[in-house]
C-alpha positions in Angstrom: -121.9 -42.9 -204.9 -124.7 -41.5 -207.1 -124.7 -42.9 -210.6 -126.6 -41.3 -213.4 -127.0 -42.1 -217.1 -126.1 -38.4 -217.9 -122.4 -39.3 -217.5 -122.8 -41.8 -220.4 -124.6 -39.2 -222.5 -121.9 -36.6 -221.8 -119.2 -39.1 -222.8 -121.2 -39.8 -226.0 -121.4 -36.1 -226.8 -117.6 -35.9 -226.5 -117.2 -38.9 -228.7 -119.4 -37.4 -231.3 -117.3 -34.3 -231.5 -114.1 -36.3 -231.8 -115.8 -38.6 -234.4 -117.0 -35.5 -236.4 -113.5 -34.0 -236.5 -112.0 -37.3 -237.5 -114.6 -37.8 -240.3 -113.6 -34.5 -241.9 -110.0 -35.7 -242.2 -110.7 -39.3 -243.3 -112.9 -40.2 -246.3 -116.1 -42.0 -245.3 -115.2 -45.1 -247.4 -112.1 -45.6 -245.4 -113.6 -45.1 -242.0 -112.9 -48.0 -239.7 -115.1 -46.9 -236.7 -118.8 -46.1 -236.2 -120.5 -44.4 -233.3 -124.1 -44.9 -232.2 -126.1 -44.0 -229.1 -129.3 -45.5 -227.5 -131.8 -44.7 -224.8 -134.8 -46.4 -223.5 -137.1 -47.4 -220.7 -136.5 -50.6 -218.7 -138.4 -53.0 -216.6 -136.0 -54.2 -213.9 -136.8 -57.4 -211.9 -134.3 -56.7 -209.2 -133.9 -60.2 -207.7 -134.7 -58.9 -204.2 -137.9 -60.7 -203.3 -140.4 -59.6 -205.9 -139.3 -56.0 -206.2 -139.4 -54.2 -209.6 -138.1 -50.9 -210.8 -138.8 -48.8 -213.8 -135.5 -47.5 -215.2 -134.0 -45.2 -217.8 -131.1 -46.9 -219.7 -128.8 -45.0 -222.0 -125.5 -45.8 -223.7 -123.0 -45.5 -226.6 -121.3 -48.0 -228.9 -118.1 -47.6 -230.7 -118.0 -50.1 -233.6 -114.9 -51.5 -235.4 -114.2 -53.3 -238.6 -116.0 -56.6 -238.9 -114.2 -60.0 -238.8 -115.6 -63.3 -239.9 -119.0 -61.7 -240.4 -119.2 -60.3 -236.8 -119.2 -56.7 -235.8 -117.3 -55.9 -232.6 -117.9 -52.8 -230.5 -117.0 -51.3 -227.2 -120.2 -50.3 -225.2 -120.8 -48.1 -222.3 -124.2 -47.8 -220.6 -125.9 -46.5 -217.5 -129.1 -47.5 -215.8 -131.0 -45.2 -213.4 -134.4 -45.9 -211.6 -137.2 -43.5 -212.2 -139.9 -45.7 -210.6 -137.9 -46.8 -207.5 -140.4 -48.9 -205.7 -140.5 -49.2 -201.9 -138.1 -52.2 -201.2 -135.0 -51.6 -203.4 -133.8 -49.7 -206.4 -130.7 -50.4 -208.4 -128.4 -48.1 -210.5 -125.2 -48.8 -212.4 -122.6 -47.7 -214.9 -121.2 -50.5 -217.1 -118.7 -50.9 -220.0 -117.6 -53.9 -222.0 -117.7 -55.7 -225.3 -120.5 -56.2 -227.8 -120.5 -58.6 -230.7 -123.1 -58.4 -233.4 -124.3 -59.5 -236.8 -126.0 -57.5 -239.5 -128.9 -59.1 -241.5 -130.3 -56.3 -243.7 -132.3 -54.2 -241.2 -131.9 -56.6 -238.3 -128.8 -56.4 -236.1 -128.8 -59.1 -233.3 -126.0 -58.8 -230.7 -124.7 -60.2 -227.4 -122.6 -58.3 -224.8 -120.6 -58.8 -221.7 -120.4 -55.7 -219.4 -118.7 -54.9 -216.1 -118.9 -51.9 -213.8 -120.1 -50.4 -210.6 -123.6 -50.3 -209.2 -125.5 -49.3 -206.1 -128.5 -50.9 -204.3 -130.7 -48.5 -202.3 -133.1 -49.8 -199.7 -135.4 -46.8 -198.9 -136.9 -48.3 -195.7 -133.9 -50.5 -194.9 -133.6 -54.3 -195.3 -132.1 -56.6 -192.7 -129.4 -59.2 -193.4 -130.6 -62.9 -193.2 -129.5 -63.2 -189.6 -131.2 -60.0 -188.6 -128.1 -58.5 -186.9 -128.1 -55.3 -188.9 -130.1 -53.2 -191.4 -128.8 -52.3 -194.8 -129.8 -48.9 -196.2 -127.6 -49.1 -199.3 -124.5 -50.8 -200.6 -122.1 -50.3 -203.6 -120.9 -53.2 -205.5 -119.3 -54.5 -208.7 -121.8 -55.5 -211.3 -121.4 -58.2 -214.0 -123.9 -58.2 -216.8 -124.5 -60.7 -219.6 -127.1 -60.0 -222.3 -128.1 -59.3 -225.8 -130.7 -57.9 -228.0 -131.8 -56.8 -231.4 -131.5 -53.4 -233.2 -133.9 -52.8 -236.1 -132.9 -50.0 -238.5 -135.7 -47.8 -239.5 -133.5 -45.6 -241.6 -129.8 -44.8 -242.2 -129.5 -43.2 -238.8 -132.6 -44.1 -236.7 -133.7 -47.5 -235.3 -135.4 -49.2 -232.4 -134.0 -51.6 -229.8 -135.0 -54.5 -227.7 -132.5 -55.5 -225.0 -132.1 -58.0 -222.1 -129.5 -58.0 -219.4 -128.9 -60.5 -216.6 -127.0 -58.6 -213.9 -125.2 -59.8 -210.8 -125.0 -57.5 -207.7 -123.3 -58.4 -204.4 -125.3 -57.4 -201.3 -125.4 -58.6 -197.7 -129.3 -58.8 -197.6 -129.3 -62.3 -199.0 -127.8 -65.6 -197.7 -125.8 -66.1 -200.9 -124.4 -62.6 -200.8 -125.7 -61.8 -204.3 -128.8 -60.9 -206.2 -129.5 -61.4 -209.9 -131.6 -58.8 -211.7 -133.3 -59.2 -215.1 -133.6 -56.0 -217.1 -135.8 -55.7 -220.2 -135.3 -52.5 -222.3 -137.2 -51.0 -225.2 -135.6 -48.0 -226.8 -134.4 -46.0 -229.8 -131.0 -45.9 -231.4 -129.2 -43.2 -233.4 -126.2 -44.0 -235.7 -123.8 -41.0 -236.1 -121.7 -42.6 -238.8 -122.5 -41.4 -242.3 -121.1 -44.5 -244.1 -120.8 -48.2 -243.8 -117.8 -50.1 -242.6 -116.3 -52.2 -245.4 
């Protein structure tokens, strides 16, 4: 399994075309969905010894009508290592729910994501008992996180994001590792109007 963030970007392009055709048929004031995309660079503290990766993270958000002051959205994102390190590198494709607030230009949010990921060990890493060497393993990934989007204009913004991700792997005694991923990036909002 070879995961790349390009799959999320392709899906985002398809959503944009669908959104654009829908926007022509429905007045902006009555639109009940928004579409945005983001991309950035990430520092990934992998949870395997002290190994770190430098990653590219990209994704899309489909936002819905607010309720009780909160803005719900479906989110899809992918993470791919560009600075892979020598011990381990991690990649994943995730989807889930995002819940945010809007405070003028500041948009804080939290999200819960689930998907598939892969841990690659370029030189191999032994299991705790030393009975075999692991070169790679594919696993489910559970991610909890949040961040802040800051709107620079109607369409563009910047992002700070943190994710705490759980991977299963046989290289640890517990059978799991927990990575901490810090991302700085840019956002683009495709919607031309505001949700009311």
